[in-house]
C-alpha positions in Angstrom: -57.2 25.6 43.4 -58.6 22.1 43.5 -56.7 19.3 41.8 -53.2 20.7 42.4 -52.5 18.1 45.0 -53.4 15.3 42.6 -51.2 16.9 39.9 -48.3 17.2 42.3 -48.7 13.6 43.2 -48.6 12.5 39.6 -45.6 14.6 38.8 -43.7 13.4 41.9 -43.8 9.8 40.3 -43.0 11.2 36.8 -39.6 10.4 35.2 -39.9 13.7 33.3 -40.3 15.6 36.5 -37.4 13.8 38.0 -35.3 14.8 34.9 -36.3 18.4 35.3 -35.3 18.4 38.9 -32.0 16.8 38.0 -31.3 19.7 35.6 -32.2 22.2 38.3 -30.1 20.7 41.1 -27.5 18.9 39.0 -28.1 15.7 41.0 -30.3 12.6 40.3 -33.8 12.9 41.6 -36.3 10.3 42.7 -39.9 10.5 43.9 -38.8 11.3 47.5 -36.8 14.2 46.2 -39.7 15.5 44.1 -42.0 15.5 47.1 -39.4 17.4 49.2 -38.8 19.9 46.4 -42.6 20.6 46.2 -42.8 21.0 50.0 -39.8 23.5 49.9 -41.0 25.4 46.8 -44.6 25.8 48.1 -43.7 26.1 51.8 -46.0 23.2 52.8 -45.8 20.0 54.8 -48.3 18.0 52.8 -49.3 18.1 49.1 -52.9 18.2 50.3 -52.3 21.9 51.3 -52.1 22.8 47.7 -55.9 22.3 47.4 -56.7 24.3 50.6 -54.1 27.0 51.0 -54.3 29.8 48.4 -50.7 30.9 48.9 -49.4 27.4 48.5 -51.4 27.0 45.4 -50.0 30.2 44.0 -46.5 29.2 44.8 -47.1 25.8 43.1 -48.3 27.5 40.0 -45.4 30.1 39.9 -42.5 27.9 41.1 -43.4 24.4 39.9 -46.2 24.1 37.3 -45.2 27.1 35.2 -41.4 26.3 35.0 -41.9 22.6 34.6 -44.4 23.2 31.7 -41.9 25.5 30.1 -39.2 22.9 30.4 -41.5 20.3 28.8 -41.9 22.7 25.9 -38.2 23.0 25.5 -37.4 26.2 27.3 -34.6 26.5 29.9 -35.3 25.4 33.4 -36.0 28.1 35.9 -34.8 27.7 39.5 -37.4 28.4 42.0 -36.5 29.3 45.7 -36.2 26.3 48.0 -37.1 27.6 51.4 -39.3 25.4 53.6 -42.1 26.6 55.8 -41.5 26.0 59.5 
């Protein structure tokens, strides 16, 4: 899915995204934490992979985009798996 890398980049700098991550993890989150979260949730080493790897794109939609949008709409935060690709 094209454009997910750009969206991930925007969200990694977003205070709302940082607040969502803080609710998930119970600790303050900054841009670097947001980047690492996306890497772990999507099993990637670069956000650019979101535009070229179908599995990474699917994981982003399921574990990041969907839950974050639900949170923005006032629903409870869902906690996605945090395993990093080797």
